[in-house]
SERO-4910 file (N, C-alpha, C, O; in steps of 0.05 Angstrom, whole numbers):
BEGIN
 pado doro    nc1    nc2    nc3   cac1   cac2   cac3    cc1    cc2    cc3    oc1    oc2    oc3
  Met    A    597   -102     67    588    -82     82    577    -62     85    557    -57    100
  Thr    A    592    -43     66    588    -14     60    554    -21     38    532     -9     41
  Ser    A    557    -34     26    534    -38      4    518    -46     23    502    -28     29
  Glu    A    514    -68     37    495    -75     54    473    -51     72    449    -49     76
  Leu    A    495    -38     79    481    -15     98    471     10     77    454     26     85
  Leu    A    484     11     48    470     29     33    438     22     22    419     38     19
  Asp    A    438     -8     17    417    -19      8    392    -18     39    367    -16     35
  Glu    A    401    -19     60    383    -23     77    373      8     79    349     11     81
  Ala    A    391     36     78    391     64     81    366     70     57    346     82     62
  Leu    A    371     60     32    361     59     12    327     44     14    308     57      5
  Val    A    324     23     24    295      8     31    282     22     45    261     29     36
  Glu    A    292     32     72    279     43     88    271     78     82    249     87     88
  Glu    A    285     89     74    280    119     63    260    119     37    241    134     36
  Ala    A    264    106     22    236     98      4    214     91      6    195     98     -8
  Thr    A    215     74     24    188     61     33    174     83     53    150     90     49
  Lys    A    191     93     75    178    113     91    164    133     75    140    139     79
  Lys    A    180    144     57    166    170     39    146    160     16    139    177      0
  Ser    A    138    133     12    122    131    -11     97    117     -1     96     93      5
  Gly    A     81    131     -2     47    124     -1     39     95     -3     25     81     12
  Leu    A     52     89    -30     46     56    -31     63     40    -42     73     46    -64
  Ile    A     71     16    -27     81     -5    -39     64    -28    -55     40    -32    -54
  Trp    A     82    -41    -71     76    -60    -90     84    -80    -77    108    -80    -70
  Val    A     69   -100    -71     71   -125    -57     58   -155    -75     35   -161    -79
  Arg    A     82   -170    -82     76   -195    -93     81   -215    -71    105   -220    -66
  Gly    A     61   -230    -54     61   -248    -41     67   -281    -57     60   -285    -80
  Thr    A     80   -299    -43     74   -330    -48     56   -341    -62     34   -345    -52
  Gly    A     61   -348    -89     35   -362   -105     22   -340   -117      6   -347   -135
  Thr    A     24   -317   -112     11   -300   -133     25   -285   -158     49   -277   -158
  Ala    A      7   -283   -181     28   -275   -203     27   -251   -208     42   -245   -226
  Thr    A     14   -229   -198     22   -199   -198     22   -187   -170     13   -196   -148
  Ala    A     33   -166   -175     37   -151   -148     20   -133   -147     10   -124   -168
  Arg    A     13   -123   -118     -9   -112   -113     -6    -82    -98      8    -80    -77
  Ala    A    -20    -59   -110    -10    -32    -90    -24    -35    -61    -48    -39    -58
  Val    A     -3    -34    -36    -21    -28    -14    -14     -7     -2      8      1     -8
  Trp    A    -25      4     14    -20     30     35     -3     15     56     -5     -9     57
  His    A     16     29     73     27     20    100     41     41    110     43     63    100
  Ala    A     55     32    136     70     51    151    100     33    157    104      9    162
  Trp    A    118     57    153    141     46    162    144     50    194    142     72    205
  His    A    148     23    208    154     24    234    173      0    247    166    -24    248
  Glu    A    191      9    254    211     -1    266    227    -26    254    230    -49    262
  Gly    A    236    -10    232    253    -26    204    239    -46    199    251    -68    202
  Ala    A    201    -49    185    187    -59    172    168    -46    166    159    -29    181
  Ala    A    155    -55    136    128    -43    128    108    -62    140    108    -87    140
  Cys    A     91    -44    149     70    -53    172     48    -48    149     49    -28    135
  Leu    A     26    -69    145      6    -66    134    -20    -83    148    -15   -103    161
  Val    A    -43    -76    146    -68    -87    156    -83    -91    131    -79    -80    109
  Gly    A   -101   -108    138   -122   -129    108   -132   -144    116   -135   -148    140
  Asp    A   -140   -155     99   -162   -183    100   -185   -178    116   -188   -195    134
  Gly    A   -200   -160    116   -222   -152    134   -239   -141    113   -232   -135     90
  Pro    A   -266   -137    126   -288   -121    116   -282    -89    118   -284    -76    139
  Gly    A   -275    -80     92   -269    -54     82   -242    -47     86   -234    -24     87
  Glu    A   -227    -66     88   -194    -66     83   -181    -77     59   -194    -92     45
  Gln    A   -157    -72     53   -143    -80     34   -143   -116     27   -143   -132     46
  Pro    A   -144   -122      2   -137   -154     11   -107   -157      9    -95   -142     -7
  Leu    A    -94   -177     25    -67   -178     21    -61   -211     13    -50   -229     27
  Pro    A    -69   -213     -7    -65   -247    -23    -43   -259    -18    -25   -243    -23
  Gly    A    -34   -278    -12    -10   -288    -19     13   -292      5     30   -309      8
  Leu    A      5   -262     24     19   -258     48      9   -277     69    -12   -272     80
  Ala    A     25   -299     75     21   -311    100     47   -312    121     70   -309    115
  Asp    A     38   -317    147     63   -314    166     80   -333    159     74   -356    154
  Gly    A    106   -322    158    130   -341    152    139   -341    121    160   -352    113
  Gly    A    122   -329    107    120   -326     81    145   -315     72    163   -318     89
  Arg    A    153   -303     48    163   -286     30    145   -272     15    123   -282      9
  Ala    A    155   -244      8    142   -225    -10    161   -212    -25    182   -209    -13
  Glu    A    159   -204    -46    172   -185    -69    156   -157    -63    133   -153    -71
  Val    A    171   -139    -48    168   -109    -52    174   -100    -69    193   -112    -80
  Thr    A    164    -76    -81    170    -46    -99    161    -25    -91    137    -19    -90
  Val    A    178    -14    -87    177     12    -78    178     34   -100    197     34   -116
  Arg    A    156     55   -101    153     74   -124    161    100   -109    159    105    -85
  Ser    A    170    116   -128    176    147   -128    147    161   -117    126    154   -129
  Lys    A    147    177    -98    124    197    -90    110    212   -113     88    212   -124
  Asp    A    136    226   -114    124    243   -137    126    243   -165    115    259   -178
  Lys    A    142    223   -176    143    212   -201    136    181   -206    135    170   -228
  Gly    A    130    172   -185    113    144   -192    131    121   -205    123     99   -211
  Gly    A    152    128   -207    172    106   -220    183     84   -199    183     88   -174
  Arg    A    190     65   -207    200     47   -190    225     58   -174    238     72   -190
  Leu    A    236     59   -151    261     64   -136    271     42   -126    295     46   -126
  Val    A    267     20   -116    275     -8   -105    255    -30   -100    232    -31    -91
  Ser    A    272    -47   -110    250    -72    -98    275    -99    -78    298   -107    -82
  Phe    A    259   -103    -60    269   -125    -47    248   -148    -36    224   -148    -36
  Thr    A    266   -167    -26    251   -186    -13    245   -188     17    261   -182     35
  Ala    A    226   -196     18    211   -186     56    205   -213     71    193   -229     57
  Gln    A    211   -220     94    200   -239    110    171   -234    115    165   -210    118
  Val    A    155   -247    116    123   -240    125    124   -247    152    135   -269    158
  Val    A    112   -229    174    110   -234    199     87   -226    207     86   -201    208
  Glu    A     63   -241    216     34   -239    221     35   -221    253     42   -239    269
  Leu    A     32   -205    264     23   -200    295      6   -202    305    -15   -194    295
  Ala    A      6   -214    327    -18   -219    347    -33   -206    361    -26   -197    382
  Pro    A    -60   -203    351    -79   -175    365    -71   -173    392    -73   -191    408
  Gly    A    -65   -153    396    -55   -145    427    -29   -145    434    -19   -131    451
  Ser    A    -21   -158    424      9   -162    436     22   -129    432     12   -111    419
  Ala    A     51   -127    451     65    -98    445     67    -89    419     59    -68    410
  Ala    A     81   -114    403     85   -105    368     62    -95    358     60    -72    349
  Trp    A     44   -109    360     10   -106    341      6    -77    349      6    -59    333
  Gln    A      3    -72    382     -3    -41    390     13    -19    373      3     -1    360
  Ala    A     40    -23    377     61     -2    367     51     -1    333     46     21    323
  Ala    A     50    -27    315     48    -26    286     18     -9    288     17     11    275
  Val    A      1    -14    299    -31     -2    298    -29     26    299    -37     41    282
  Ala    A    -14     35    325    -15     62    323      1     82    307      0    107    308
  Glu    A     15     71    294     29     74    265      0     80    247    -13    100    240
  Leu    A     -3     57    243    -22     50    212    -48     71    226    -54     89    211
  Lys    A    -57     70    241    -85     80    247    -72    118    237    -89    132    225
  Gly    A    -54    128    242    -49    158    229    -54    160    201    -63    180    190
  Lys    A    -46    132    185    -45    133    153    -70    131    140    -75    142    119
  Arg    A    -92    110    161   -116    100    146   -133    129    138   -142    145    154
  Leu    A   -135    130    116   -153    150    110   -183    133    107   -188    110    102
  Asn    A   -203    156    111   -230    153    110   -242    128    127   -261    115    120
  Ala    A   -232    124    144   -236     99    170   -264    108    172   -269    132    176
  Pro    A   -288     84    170   -319     78    171   -319     88    206   -338    102    213
  Asp    A   -302     80    223   -305     78    246   -295     94    262   -305     96    284
  Gly    A   -270    112    256   -249    133    277   -238    112    299   -221     94    297
  Glu    A   -252    120    319   -232    117    339   -236     92    343   -221     83    360
  Ala    A   -255     72    333   -256     46    346   -243     20    322   -245     -5    322
  Met    A   -232     35    307   -215     23    291   -197     -1    292   -197    -21    278
  Pro    A   -176      7    318   -166    -15    327   -177    -39    331   -172    -60    320
  Glu    A   -196    -33    350   -214    -59    358   -226    -78    333   -230   -102    336
  Arg    A   -232    -65    309   -240    -68    286   -220    -93    275   -226   -115    266
  Trp    A   -198    -82    277   -175    -91    264   -165   -113    277   -157   -132    263
  Ala    A   -162   -116    310   -162   -136    322   -183   -159    318   -177   -183    318
  Arg    A   -208   -148    315   -230   -172    317   -218   -192    287   -205   -213    286
  Glu    A   -228   -176    265   -232   -179    235   -203   -180    211   -201   -191    189
  Cys    A   -187   -166    227   -160   -161    203   -143   -172    209   -143   -183    230
  Arg    A   -123   -173    195    -89   -184    206    -76   -162    201    -81   -148    182
  Val    A    -58   -157    218    -33   -131    216     -4   -151    202     -3   -175    205
  Leu    A      9   -143    193     28   -160    177     58   -136    180     56   -112    178
  Arg    A     76   -147    184    102   -137    179    114   -145    161    117   -169    161
  Leu    A    129   -130    136    145   -139    124    170   -133    124    179   -115    110
  Glu    A    184   -147    140    214   -139    144    236   -149    122    236   -172    113
  Pro    A    254   -129    115    269   -133     89    285   -155     99    291   -159    123
  Ser    A    294   -172     78    314   -192     81    328   -193     57    320   -198     34
  Gly    A    357   -188     69    379   -192     43    380   -164     23    367   -144     29
  Ala    A    392   -165      8    402   -147    -14    375   -132    -34    355   -146    -38
  Val    A    376   -112    -42    360   -105    -63    359   -121    -84    381   -131    -87
  Leu    A    342   -130   -102    329   -142   -123    337   -120   -149    326    -98   -146
  Pro    A    353   -125   -173    357   -114   -192    327   -108   -208    310   -125   -215
  Leu    A    326    -79   -212    304    -68   -223    307    -81   -250    329    -81   -262
  Pro    A    280    -95   -263    280   -103   -283    285    -82   -313    282    -57   -315
  Asp    A    292    -96   -328    291    -74   -353    270    -71   -371    275    -53   -388
  Glu    A    249    -83   -374    219    -89   -384    200    -78   -368    202    -77   -343
  Ser    A    178    -68   -380    163    -50   -371    146    -80   -350    149   -103   -358
  Leu    A    135    -75   -332    116    -95   -311     88    -84   -313     70    -92   -298
  Ala    A     83    -64   -332     51    -53   -333     35    -78   -343     44    -95   -359
  Gln    A      5    -77   -330     -9    -98   -336    -39    -88   -337    -45    -67   -326
  Ala    A    -54   -100   -349    -84    -93   -345    -96    -87   -326    -97   -106   -310
  Pro    A   -111    -61   -318   -126    -67   -293   -145    -90   -284   -163   -101   -296
  Val    A   -136    -93   -264   -163   -109   -252   -187   -104   -258   -195    -81   -259
  Pro    A   -205   -128   -263   -234   -120   -270   -246   -103   -243   -236   -104   -220
  Ser    A   -271    -86   -254   -283    -82   -232   -311    -62   -244   -310    -52   -266
  Pro    A   -331    -59   -227   -349    -53   -239   -354    -20   -241   -372     -5   -249
  Ala    A   -327    -16   -230   -322     22   -236   -325     33   -266   -323     15   -283
  Thr    A   -329     51   -272   -326     60   -300   -316     81   -302   -308     93   -283
  Thr    A   -316     92   -331   -297    117   -332   -318    138   -338   -341    131   -345
  Arg    A   -312    166   -336   -327    186   -339   -341    183   -370   -330    175   -390
  Arg    A   -364    189   -366   -380    195   -392   -374    218   -404   -358    234   -395
  Pro    A   -395    222   -433   -383    244   -441   -402    270   -431   -422    264   -418
  Val    A   -400    295   -436   -411    309   -421   -436    319   -438   -434    320   -463
  Pro    A   -460    327   -423   -484    322   -446   -481    348   -454   -470    367   -442
  Ala    A   -496    345   -481   -489    374   -496   -497    400   -491   -488    420   -503
  Ala    A   -519    398   -469   -531    420   -453   -522    428   -432   -532    448   -423
  Leu    A   -507    418   -421   -492    424   -395   -474    452   -397   -480    473   -385
  Pro    A   -455    448   -410   -439    477   -425   -449    500   -426   -438    520   -419
  Arg    A   -481    498   -438   -493    521   -438   -507    532   -418   -512    555   -416
  Leu    A   -515    509   -397   -523    518   -377   -507    527   -353   -517    546   -341
  Leu    A   -488    518   -346   -459    519   -334   -451    555   -342   -448    573   -326
  Phe    A   -449    556   -366   -430    580   -374   -445    602   -381   -431    622   -381
  Lys    A   -476    608   -390   -494    622   -396   -489    649   -380   -485    651   -356
  Lys    A   -489    671   -400   -487    695   -385   -513    704   -373   -535    706   -385
  Arg    A   -508    709   -346   -535    722   -329   -545    750   -342   -533    771   -347
  Ser    A   -566    745   -345   -575    777   -350   -573    794   -326   -575    783   -304
  Arg    A   -568    827   -328   -563    838   -307   -597    856   -311   -604    870   -330
  Ala    A   -612    850   -291   -639    872   -289   -631    904   -273   -649    921   -271
***
């Protein structure tokens, strides 16, 4: 009993404090980083709509494996299995979850109209922890980044330092 309570407390505190969690849904090979909000004993997510995070493999009634990282060091703190529950738009549970998520959503294109867009175009999910925490793996789970059109910085043009740091002549 004490071990179960400690596991619950670890999952809740770690998930509350972490800005991202890594979620691997049913049928997906790799975990995906998603932002979330902790609300009433579960991690709440919004996604699968235009401009929102993808949530592959997360289906209502399914299971997911969640790994929580440390906010300051980035290392794994805890992993657990969770039951996926999709909230019906407009329900009391949906409205409570959206109120929490709305405060955590950064750079929303539509501001205060965001909940209406989420109701029309997105899914709001609860990942409810079920069972004990999973043992952390001994090996690294590092993987190659997902292909993207984004590029890294290019070398600084040779003339730029002279232009930025040249001394201004005093008149």
